[in-house]
C-alpha positions in Angstrom: 0.0 0.0 0.0 1.2 3.5 -0.8 2.2 5.8 2.0 -0.7 7.9 3.3 -0.9 11.6 2.7 0.0 13.7 5.7 -2.9 16.1 6.2 -2.9 18.8 8.8 -6.3 20.0 10.2 -6.6 23.5 11.4 -9.7 24.6 13.3 -10.8 28.2 13.6 -11.4 29.6 17.1 -15.1 28.8 17.0 -16.3 32.2 17.8 -19.2 32.3 15.3 -19.8 28.7 14.0 -22.7 28.0 11.7 -22.2 24.2 11.7 -20.6 21.3 13.7 -17.0 21.5 12.7 -16.1 18.3 14.6 -18.7 16.4 12.7 -17.1 17.4 9.4 -13.7 16.4 10.7 -15.0 13.0 11.8 -16.7 12.4 8.4 -13.4 13.2 6.6 -11.5 10.8 8.9 -14.1 8.1 8.3 -14.2 8.5 4.5 -10.5 9.1 3.8 -8.7 7.5 6.7 -7.4 4.7 4.5 -5.4 7.1 2.3 -4.9 10.1 4.7 -3.2 10.5 8.0 -5.2 13.4 9.5 -3.5 15.4 12.2 -5.1 18.3 14.1 -2.4 20.9 14.3 -1.7 24.4 15.3 -0.2 27.6 13.8 3.0 26.9 15.7 3.8 23.5 14.3 7.1 23.0 12.4 5.7 19.8 10.9 5.3 19.6 7.1 2.1 18.3 5.5 1.0 17.3 2.0 -2.2 19.3 2.5 -3.6 21.6 5.2 -7.4 21.7 5.6 -8.8 24.7 7.4 -12.1 24.0 9.0 -13.6 27.5 9.5 -17.0 27.7 11.2 -18.3 30.7 9.3 -17.8 32.6 6.0 -14.9 34.6 7.5 -11.4 34.0 6.0 -9.7 34.7 9.3 -7.2 31.8 8.9 -6.2 32.3 5.3 -3.5 34.9 6.1 -1.1 32.2 7.3 1.4 30.5 4.9 1.4 26.8 5.8 4.0 26.0 3.3 1.8 23.7 1.3 -1.5 23.5 -0.5 -4.5 24.5 1.6 -8.2 23.9 1.4 -10.8 25.9 3.2 -14.0 24.3 4.5 -16.6 26.7 5.8 -20.3 27.0 6.1 -20.7 27.4 2.3 -19.1 24.1 1.3 -19.2 22.0 4.5 -22.0 19.8 3.2 -19.8 18.7 0.3 -16.5 18.6 2.3 -15.8 14.8 1.9 -16.3 15.0 -1.9 -14.2 18.1 -2.3 -11.4 16.9 -0.1 -11.4 13.5 -1.8 -11.0 15.1 -5.2 -8.2 17.3 -3.9 -6.4 14.4 -2.2 -6.6 12.3 -5.4 -5.1 15.1 -7.4 -2.2 15.4 -5.0 -1.6 11.7 -5.0 -1.4 11.7 -8.8 1.4 14.3 -8.8 
């Protein structure tokens, strides 16, 4: 089996959430856990990831001003219902590189 993608998960501060962010995270882990190693992380990490997923609870882009040194994908209230499909497509694109 190929090595799993290393995926960092960044959660916003949760000050104005429109949906259950943990539920989205758990759905991602369940659906893609065979090919991704999901690791909740922090801004202060020196760890390198193949992809960083930002799980933002509202339409704000408060976490996009950080350079994570890799590709990022934002999940927020406008796309959270399709998060698994969107991240799956992104992961498969990265794996084909």
